[in-house]
Every structure is written in C-alpha cells, then in structure tokens.
N, C-alpha and C positions, 0 to 999 in steps of 0.2 A: 399599328394601319398595317393591312398586307400590303404589299409592292404591286406594280403592275403584271409584272412578270406570275406572282401567283394569283391575282385574279385571271388570268389567262389561262392557267394551268386548271385551276377548279373551273372553270366553265366548258375546259376540253375532256374532263373527267368526268364531267356531269353527263356531258354528250354523252359519251362512250359507255356508260353508264345504265343511260337511256337504252341506246343504239343496242348492248348484250340483255336488257330486258325482252328486245321484240324476237318474235319469230325470223333469222335471217334465212336466204337461201342460199345458195354455194355460191353466186356471183355477187355476192357482197364482199368490197373488199375495203370499205369506209374504215370500219373498226378495227383493221389489221395497220393503216396507215395512221388512224389516229394514235395507237398505242404506241406506235414508233416516235409519233410527235410528243406524247406525254414522256416516255423515258427521255428524250432531250432535252425538253424545259423542267424536267426533275433534276439532272443533271446540272444545267445553267442554275436552278432555285438555289442548290444545296453551295455554289461559287458566288451567289448574290450577296455584296455585303447586309442586305434587309431580309435576310433568309428566316424564316419562320424557326419556332421551337425546336429543337431535335425528336420530341413527342409528336407533334405536327406532321413532320417530315416522313418519322418513320411509320405512319399511319401513312401519308400518301404512296409510300416506296410498297407498302402491303399490299395497296388496293391496285397501283400498276402491275405489281407481280402478279395479283389476282388474273386482272386481264388477260397476260401474258398466256399465264396457264388456262385460263378457261379458252384460248383462242387455238390453243397446242391439244389440249382436250377434244373438241370441234374436230381435229384434223384426224382425229384415230378414226379405222375402220369399225371395230367391234363395239358395239352396246358394252357392254360389259367392260372394255380398255375404257371407255369415255368414264362410266360408271366411278370406278377403281381409279380413276385419275383426277376425278370430282370430288371425290373421299379426302384426296389431299390438298385440296383448295381452301386458301385461308381467307377470308372478306375480310372487309375492312369494319374499324368497329366504332367509326361517328359516322356521323352523316356530311355526306359533302358540302351540301346544301343547306341551309338554315331549315324549311320547313319541310323536311322529313323525319319522319318520326322513326323509320331505322335506315340504318344504312343500306341504300341500293345496292350495294354487293354482296349485302347478305340474302336482299330477296335474289338477286340472281343467281346467286349459290344456290338458294332453296329452288328454283323454277328450273335451273339446271339439271339438280338432281332428278326433279322431277319428270324432266325429259327422258331423261336416259335411262330413269325405272319404268318409263311408258315401252321404252323402246325393245330395252332387255322383254318388257312382255308379251309383246309383240312379238318379237324374232322366237319367243319359247314356243309362243302358241301356234306360231304360224308354221315352225319346224315341226314341231309335233303332227298338227294337222296333213301337212305335206308328207312325213313319214307312212302317217296311218294310212292316207289314200293309195301310197305307192305299195305301201306292204300289201292292201286290199288288189292290184294291180299285178301280183309276181305270180310267176307259175306256182304249182306245188313243192318242186324239189328247194326252188328259192325260198319259200315260206317256209320248208321244214330246217331248212340253214340257218331262217331267220329266229325261228321260234329257237332251235340248237345255243344260238346264240344267247338269246335271251337267256336260257337255261344256265348258260355259262357264265351271263356278267350277273343273273343272281346269286348264283355259288357265289361268285367274287366277292357280291356283296355283302351275303350273310357271313362269311370267312370274315372279310373285314368289321363287321358287326360284331363279331364272335371275339376277336383280335381287339377292339376296344372295350369290350365288357373286361376280356383279361386284363389289359392295362389299366383302366377303374379301378378293379380288384386289388391289383398291385400297389397301383398309386394308396388306397383305403389303407392298405394292410402297412404300407410304410408310414403312412398317417400317424395309423395308431401303434406301429412301434414305436417312431421317435417319440411321440406324447407320452408312452410308457417309460422310456429312459427318459426322458424330459422330467416324470416322477420321480423316478429312481435318483438322479441327481438331484430333484429338486429336496427329497427325504434326506440323501447323502450332506447335504449341504447342512440341513438344519441339526442333523446329528454333529457334524463337523463345527457349529458355533455353537450348542450347547457346550460340546465338552472344552472348547476353549472358554466359553462365559466359568465352565466348573473352574477349569484351572487357572483361570485368574481369579476366583475367588480361593480359591487352595492356596495360591502362590500369597494372597493378601492377608488369610490366614496365620500361615506361614513365616510371614514379616512381622505381622504382629505379636508372636508366640516368641519371634527373637529377639524383637525386643523386652518383651516382659521378662525373659531367660537374661538378656544381658543386665537390664537393671538391676531383678534378684541377684546377680553373680557381683555387682558391682558394689552391693548393699551387705554382701558378705564378707566382701574384702574392707571394705569400712571397717566393719565388727571387728575382724580377726586385725587389724591396725590398731585398734583402740586399746586392744585387750593389750596387745604385746606392748603398747606403751605404757599401760597401768603396769604390767610386769616389771617393767625396766625400771619404772617411779620406784614403784613399793621395794625392789630391790638394793636401788640406791638409798632410798631412805633407811634402810633396812641395817645397812652396811654404815652408814656413818653413825646410827644409833649404838651400833656395836663398837664401833670405835670409842665414841665419847663413853659409854659404860664400863667396858674394859678398856681402860688405857695400858701404854704397852707399859711392858717390867723394863725396870731399869734394872 
C-alpha cells in the first residue's frame, strides 16, 4: 500500500502534468515551484522505509526530470533551440493516475513539440515576408547588392551540392571496393578451406598406407623367421642322422 508521502507526491505530480499541458503565460510561476517541491518529495520518498519499488521510483524520477527539462526548454529564446531541447526530453512510461489511457508526460511532450514546430514555422514565414518587403523598399544599388549576395549564396550552395555529390560518389566507390575485397577474401578463405580439407584427406590416406606397409613388413619378417628356424632345424637333424649313420672310426 502506498504511503502518505507517495500519495501526496502523485497528487502534486498529476497537478504539474495538468498545468504543463495548458498554455501558460510568462508570468506563470506555479509549475516551477511545484517541480521544485516534487524534487524534494522524491528525495524524501527514496529515504522513506515504505518506499515503492525501484522501477516505480525510476519512473517518478523520469517524470520529474522531464518537467524540469520542459521548463528549461521554455526559457530558451529561439524556437529552434526550444525544438532541439524538446527532442532530448524523455517522458514517463506509465500513467500517473489510474484513469489515464496514455502517460500525461507523453501527451505534454507531443503538445510541446507541436508548439515549437508552430513557432518555428511562424518565425520562418514572418522573416521571409519581412525580408521580401524590406527588399522591395530598398534603393536600386542596395537591391543590386542583395542580388549579388544572392548569387554568391547560390554559388556556394551549388558548390556544396557538388561536394556532397562527390562525397556520395566516393562513399559509393569505397563501398564497392570494400565489397569486392570481401568477395576476394571470401574466395581465398574457401580455397584455403578446400586445401586444408584436401591436406587432411591426403594425411588420412598416407596414414592408411603407412599402416598397410607396416603390416606387410611384419608379415615378411615373420616368414623369414620361420624359414630360418626350419633351415636350422633341418641342419640339426641332418647332423644327428649323419653322426648316427657314419659312426666315428676307431
């Protein structure tokens, strides 16, 4: 069950999300004060014996950091800087209260990005229209200077496009060369693998032939040994018979 401190934290967090989703004026100070109070309550909640699970604490911290980042982004002067800062904001992943279908911080994030995009579009269209009106009201010399400046800018733009095309071609050639090198290495690896397999087969054949030769050599030695035994035996028997048949003369 949630502690009293956690219940108050959730209520204040929900109130901050509600204020952040509304269009606020420059004199609005409550959200900043409330976010400061949320930070203090989050520190106390981490030290509380009845603190929630680490996953819930991580989501609470994520939401508080999102609100802080949103306030810091709104203080920036340029719509471009605001849009860039909004890109790095990370809203919460779970709803703060039970009746939310989508996390409120995610809704606030989408609204903030839409506002920054609208401000950038208005600034761009407004500056383009103002620049066109100013050019029409300039004297002839200044208009010629502006035209020359446009020509120089266009020339630099063309050079940048040409450089980008050349870099793209270099990258494409590098990719093709890399792929060709990979194919060559792959073929060399296949040839080496085949050579190793052939060497293994030759080694197995050589081993088999060596075993057969060894067996054949053993058989030859055995026959020669038997032949010598038979010859010695025959000689011994012949000597005995010779002695028996021809006794020694007296």
